[in-house]
C-alpha positions as CSV (number, residue, x, y, z in Angstrom):
1,X,-5.6,6.1,-7.5
2,X,-6.8,3.8,-10.3
3,X,-5.2,0.8,-8.5
4,X,-6.9,1.8,-5.2
5,X,-10.2,2.1,-7.0
6,X,-9.7,-1.4,-8.7
7,X,-9.0,-2.8,-5.2
8,X,-12.1,-1.2,-3.7
9,X,-14.3,-2.6,-6.5
10,X,-12.8,-6.1,-6.3
11,X,-13.4,-6.1,-2.5
12,X,-17.1,-5.4,-3.1
13,X,-17.1,-1.6,-2.8
14,X,-16.5,-1.1,0.9
15,X,-15.4,2.2,2.2
16,X,-11.6,2.4,2.1
17,X,-9.9,4.5,4.8
18,X,-6.5,5.9,3.7
19,X,-4.5,6.2,6.9
20,X,-1.5,7.7,5.1
21,X,-0.7,8.8,1.5
22,X,2.0,11.3,0.4
23,X,4.4,12.3,3.2
24,X,7.0,15.1,3.1
25,X,10.4,14.0,4.1
26,X,10.2,15.8,7.4
27,X,6.8,14.3,8.2
28,X,8.0,10.8,7.2
29,X,10.9,11.2,9.5
30,X,8.7,12.3,12.4
31,X,6.4,9.3,12.1
32,X,9.3,6.9,11.9
33,X,9.0,6.0,8.2
34,X,11.7,4.3,6.3
35,X,14.3,6.6,4.8
36,X,13.4,5.4,1.3
37,X,9.7,5.4,2.0
38,X,7.5,5.1,-1.1
39,X,5.2,7.6,0.7
40,X,7.7,10.3,0.0
41,X,7.4,9.7,-3.7
42,X,3.6,9.9,-3.6
43,X,3.2,6.3,-4.8
44,X,2.1,4.6,-1.5
45,X,-0.9,4.4,0.7
46,X,-1.7,2.7,4.0
47,X,-5.3,1.5,3.8
48,X,-7.9,-0.2,5.9
49,X,-11.0,-1.3,3.9
50,X,-14.1,-1.6,6.1
51,X,-14.9,-5.1,7.2
52,X,-11.8,-6.7,5.6
53,X,-8.6,-8.1,7.3
54,X,-5.2,-7.0,6.0
55,X,-4.6,-10.6,4.8
56,X,-7.9,-10.5,2.8
57,X,-7.0,-7.2,1.2
58,X,-3.4,-8.3,0.4
59,X,-4.6,-11.2,-1.7
60,X,-6.9,-9.0,-3.8
61,X,-4.2,-6.2,-4.0
62,X,-1.9,-8.7,-5.7
63,X,-4.3,-8.6,-8.6
64,X,-4.6,-4.9,-8.9
65,X,-1.1,-3.9,-10.1
66,X,0.6,-3.0,-6.9
67,X,4.2,-3.9,-6.8
68,X,4.7,-3.4,-3.1
69,X,2.4,-4.9,-0.5
70,X,3.1,-5.1,3.3
71,X,0.7,-6.5,5.8
72,X,0.5,-4.9,9.3
73,X,-1.8,-6.0,12.1
74,X,-4.5,-3.4,11.5
75,X,-3.8,-2.1,8.0
76,X,-2.2,-2.8,4.6
77,X,0.6,-0.8,2.9
78,X,0.3,-0.8,-0.9
79,X,2.6,1.0,-3.4
80,X,3.7,1.2,-7.0
81,X,7.4,1.1,-6.6
82,X,9.5,0.2,-9.6
83,X,9.0,-3.4,-10.4
84,X,11.7,-5.7,-9.0
85,X,13.1,-2.9,-7.0
86,X,16.2,-3.1,-4.7
87,X,17.6,-6.0,-6.8
88,X,14.8,-8.3,-6.0
89,X,13.7,-10.9,-8.6
90,X,10.0,-10.6,-7.6
91,X,7.5,-8.1,-6.4
92,X,7.8,-6.9,-2.8
93,X,5.0,-8.7,-1.0
94,X,5.5,-9.2,2.8
């Protein structure tokens, strides 16, 4: 929540719609989420700040401590996965 609040403030305090936060395993499966989804650990959010594009939000999110950032056409996924997860040598920014 602190990272989301930092993001909101750095974006100029727009309303931030959270499309998805914590998901149970069964709900995650029913919406087609990844089997290892960070949503099932309660450390991810799919967001859509008012008046900002996913690309604009992603650039600011990189400065707010998120270790996972994935851009979609209409929203941005952010998470706090373990740094350098899955054997990567960098954060997971796609």
